Each structure stands twice: as C-alpha cells, then as structure tokens.
C-alpha positions, 0 to 999 in steps of 0.5 A: 500500500505504501507504493500506491498513490493517494488517489488510488487509496481513497478511490471508491468502486465505480458503481456505488452510489455517488455522494452529493458533494463536490469531489474536489473539496479536498483540493480547495482551501477549507473555510470556516464551517457553515450552516448545513441547512437547506435554504428556507427561512424557517430552517435558517432560523433554526440554524441561528438558534443552534449557533446563538443559544447560550443555554446548556445543550445535551452532551454529544459524542465527537465523531471520528475524523475522516482520514480522507475527503468524505462528502457525506459529512454534512459539515463539508463546505462543498455540500450540494444543498439542493439535494437535502430534504431535512436536517436534524441534530445528528442525522439528515435526509437527502436524495441520492444521485440516480435514485431508483425511484423519485422518492428514494432517500438517504438517511445519513449521520451528520458526523463521520461514522462508518456503520450503524454499529459504530454510531453513538446512541443519540445518532442511532435514536435520531436515525430511528426517528427518520426511519419511522417518519419515512415509514409513516410517510410512504404508508400514507402513499400506499407504499412499503419501505425497504431500507438497506445498509451496506457496510462494505466499500462505504466509508460513511454510513448510508441508510438507503430508503426505497418506497415500493408501491403495489400490493407487495407485503414485507413478507413478499419483499423479504422472500425476494431478497432471500431468493436473489441472495441464494442465486448469488451465494448470499446467505441471510439470517433473520434478526427479530425486532426484539434483537439488536444488530450488535447481537449478531455482528461486531463493529468492523465486520463488513455486512449487508442489512435490510429492514422492512415495514414489519417482521424480521430484518435480514443480515448477511456477513460479508466474507470476501467479495460482495456485489456492491449494488446488490440492494439495487439489483434486488429492487430493480428486478422483475420481482419488484420494480421491474426496472433492470436499467436502473440497477446502475445509478449512473443510468438514472442521473438527472440534471441539477434543476430536476434534482432541485425540483425533486428535493423540493417536492419531497420536502414539501410532501414530507412536512407533515411527517418531519419531526425536525420541524419541531426541533 
C-alpha cells in the first residue's frame, strides 16, 4: 500500500452510489464551517438558534475524523444543498444521485461514522426517528419501505430508503431478497425486532442489512467479495420494480434543476411527517 498513490487509496468502486458533494473539496482551501441547512427561512432560523443559544445543550459524542475527503459529512463546505430534504441534530435526509425511484432517500449521520454499529446512541435514536417518519410517510402513499445498509466499500454510513408501491407485503419483499441472495451465494439470517444488530455482528465486520415495514430484518456477513449494488439489483428486478436499467445509478442521473425540483417536492410532501420541524 505504501507504493500506491493517494488517489488510488481513497478511490471508491465505480458503481456505488455517488455522494452529493463536490469531489474536489479536498483540493480547495477549507473555510470556516457553515450552516448545513437547506435554504428556507424557517430552517435558517433554526440554524441561528443552534449557533446563538447560550443555554446548556445535551452532551454529544465527537465523531471520528475522516482520514480522507468524505462528502457525506454534512459539515463539508462543498455540500450540494439542493439535494437535502431535512436536517436534524445528528442525522439528515437527502436524495441520492440516480435514485431508483423519485422518492428514494438517504438517511445519513451528520458526523463521520462508518456503520450503524459504530454510531453513538443519540445518532442511532435520531436515525430511528427518520426511519419511522419515512415509514409513516410512504404508508400514507400506499407504499412499503425497504431500507438497506451496506457496510462494505462505504466509508460513511448510508441508510438507503426505497418506497415500493403495489400490493407487495414485507413478507413478499423479504422472500425476494432471500431468493436473489441464494442465486448469488448470499446467505441471510433473520434478526427479530426484539434483537439488536450488535447481537449478531461486531463493529468492523463488513455486512449487508435490510429492514422492512414489519417482521424480521435480514443480515448477511460479508466474507470476501460482495456485489456492491446488490440492494439495487434486488429492487430493480422483475420481482419488484421491474426496472433492470436502473440497477446502475449512473443510468438514472438527472440534471441539477430536476434534482432541485425533486428535493423540493419531497420536502414539501414530507412536512407533515418531519419531526425536525419541531426541533
């Protein structure tokens, strides 16, 4: 590794979800941290309250420092704010580049954490609130939430939240993941709602994990190779969305103006379920 160039060490696989931030951020002079809230008067007011309040705040853990540029850390001055939907105290909601469906979203910690097994309790708690808010929102639109995390070739925790329409139940979707996994030698164990992910796997171990609206979650411990777009492959298959051309996010990208409109639409529709409006 000592003979490898820095660019090769920090490069990510070509077919993973693209981060919504400028990849040249590390080449530019770092400025003072800015507010990382999307552009609305209500949110800027909340940002100013956070910056100016003089009373005691809840104790929070300091996140690890990334070893290289990480454009999912929301404190980055190069954040593309047009993709942001909602910002809490520890996590935020954003659109990905090349989503599977228009309201495919990402739940991300504001600080730099690699996986859900490594986040402090306050980050985990707020991520759960975002998950529940999305479940309720999608349910109001007669959609079912599938949420997955891939702790493999991903330096920053990303919960991929994808709404699935139609009559498919959580049991149906769980069976599809198991079936597609068997076809590729990917074995899953079921994790009951009463158990924690940490009961089955330890921090630092690569894994792929899927949640559904109801019932047990699925966990695969990655040993060796793993198809980084497996979650998209399953959901884009004929058994679910029947959109094989959308497996590769690069085939799904749209212009920035369209991304801006999509984020604004979701932000507006999600308002009634957005708990961060009360913060």
